[in-house]
N, C-alpha and C positions, 0 to 999 in steps of 0.2 A: 504493500500500500504506500502511495506517495504521501509523505507528511508535509512536504513543501512543494507547491506547484506554481511555477512562474511562466506566464505567457506574454510574449511581445512587450516586455517591460521597457519603458522609455522615459527618460527624464531630460527635458530640454530647458535651458536657460537662455531665452531669446534666440540667438542664432547659433548657440553652442549646445551640443548634446553631451551630457555627462554619461548616459548609457543609452543604447539604441537597440531595441528589438531583442532583449535577452529572453530566452526560453530555456528552462531547465526544470528538473524535479529532483527531490532528494527523498529516497525511500525511508520508511520507518527504521530507526536503529542504525542508519548509515552515517558515516563521516565524510563530508564533501570538502576537499581542499579547494579554497577559493583564491586564485592567484592573479596577479597583474602588476605591472609597474606602478609607481606612484602616479596618481592622477588618472588611473585607468577607469575608475568608477566603482571600485569595490565598496568603499564606505557608503557611497550613495545608494548602492543596491541594498546594503544591510540596513540603512536607515529607512528605506521604503518598506522592507520586509517587517521591520519592527514597528512601523506606524509613525515614525518620527518625521517622515517626509512624504508628501503625496507625489504620485507619478504624473507624467504628462499623458501617457497612454499605457495600456496593457493591464493585466490582472495578476494578482498574487494571492495564493491561499495557503494558510497554515492549518493543518489538522482539519481541512475541509471548510474553514471559515475564511471569508474574504477579508483581506487586510484593511480594505477601505470601507466596506459596508458593515463589518462587525469587528471594529478595532479592539474593543475591550475583551472579546472572546479570544482574539489572537494574542493580546498582551498577557492574558492569564496563562498562556501555554508556552511563552518564550522567556528564556533567561538570556540577557544580553550583556555582553562585555564590550563597550565601545573602546576605541583605540586609547583614549584617555579615560581611565576608570573614574566613575562619578562618585568620588569620595568626599566626605566632610572632614577636613584635616583636624579640626578641634575636638572631634568625638573619639572615644575609645573604639577599638575594633568591635568589642561586644555591643557597645551602644549603637554603633552604626548598623551592624548586622541585625540587631533587634528592631531598629527603626525600619530597615528595608523589609524585614519579615512581616512587620505589622502592616506596611503598605501593601504587601502581597497577600494580606489576610491569612497568614499562617495561623491556625487555631492556637489560642493562648495556652491551652493545656499541653500542647506539643511543642511550644516555642523553644524551651531550653534544649530539648532533645534535638530539634532541628538545627539550632546554633551549634551544638556539640558535633552533629553529623558533618556539617559543611566545614567546620573548623578542623576536624580530623582529616577530612578529604584533602584539604588544601594546606595542611601543615601549620595551622594558626593556633592550635590549642594552647601553646605556652605563652602567647602574647595577646590574648583576648582582652586584657585590661590595660594595654598600652595605648597611648594617644597616637592616632594615625599619622600626624605630621612628623612624629619622631621615628617613623619606620623607614627602612631602606626602600628604594624604588621596587626592588624585587618583592618585598613583603606587601607593599601597597598593591602590586599587581595581583598577588594572591588574594588579598581582600576583595579586589574587583571580581575575581573568578568566584569567590565564595558567595558574593551577593547574587551572581547569576544563577548559582546552584540552589539558592533558597527556594523552598517549595517544590523542589524536584520537577521542574517544568519538562514536558516531553521534548521540547526543542531548545537547543542552545546555539546562540550565534556569538562567536568569539572572534573579536577583531584584534589581531596581534597579541594573543594571550601570554606569550613568553617574552614580550618586549621588556628589556631591562633586567632580565634574569641572568645569573651566572650559569655556566655549563651544568653544574650539579642541580641547581634549581630548575633549569630548563628540562633536564631529564626527568625530574620528579613530576613536573607539570605535564610533560608528554605522556608519561605513564598514567597519570590521572585521566587525561583525555582519552587515551586508548581504553581505559577501564570503563568509560562512560558509554562506549559503543554498545548498541543493543538496548541499553536502558534509555538512552536519549538519541535524538536525531541531531546531528551537529553540522553547522557550517563553520569551518575553520579558515580564517584569513591570516596569512603569515608571509613574511619575506624570506623565512628560513626554509628553503626548499627541501633539504634532507629531512626536516621535521614532517613535511607532508608525505614523503615517501615512507616514513616509519609509522605514520598515524592513519593515513587515508588510503582507501582503495580507488576512489574516483576523484578526478580533479576537473575544475572549471577554470579556464584561463581567459581573461578578458584583456583587451588592448584597445586604447582609445575609445572605450565605451562599448566595444563590440566583442562578442564571443569569438575566440579563435580556436578553442579546443574544449571539448567536454566529453570525457571518456574515462574508462579505467586506466590506471597508470600503465599497466602492462601493455594494453592496446596502443596507447600513445607511443610507447617505446617502439613497438613493432611497426607502427605506421610512419613515425617521424625519425626513428633512429637509423643511422647508417651502419652502426656496429651493435653487437649484442650487449655491450656494457655501457651504452649511452645513458647519461644521467638525465633526470628530470630537469636539472638546471640547464643543460645544453638544449633540451627541447624548448624550454621556456625562453631562452635567449633567441633561439631561431624564430619562434612564433611572434615575438614582440620586438623584432629588430627594426621594423619599419619606422 
């Protein structure tokens, strides 16, 4: 079953198209790697899917609900990590996550257990009472991931989830994301292409707002690779070289 369905999605700003005619779907439990150079339209697409931005044309559905006609139903089913995590630096980690959980209407009697669950998943259990502005960038990123996981939404949209993490933290987050497959449907946007190879089965590559590839990684390698050991990075450079 397709959990995310996008048809002919277009966003124009006067005479410039941020995205043009995107059509793709993500099946339930699948992790889709969403790739493109800076300015290709990735963040625009994710903002439309999460209801933050209206499209100029096209449709998008999440769990069968139209993003534009039933936005509240869609938002109940999505956990979103923007490229810059939406944190309140003066709050403690616990206070912030409790605040987000209440916004998401996590039941009061299950609130503490839910905070403990996402803290454990993201490695925050030992710093829950620290003030966010005193945390490293890596830990702030973990708090951003934790808020997206609150309420266990069926769909997660993660924009650069390992940005600012050291190699060890990056490996931990990558392992966390892989562990979410099957339980959640994910769109993962990242500049770190080996991460996509290790985490995703299928990738969508956009360039200048248009889709240039959408397939399983192995099929992309067989279609675009001249050698058996061609990397996703080489395919990406080839497809976005114009």
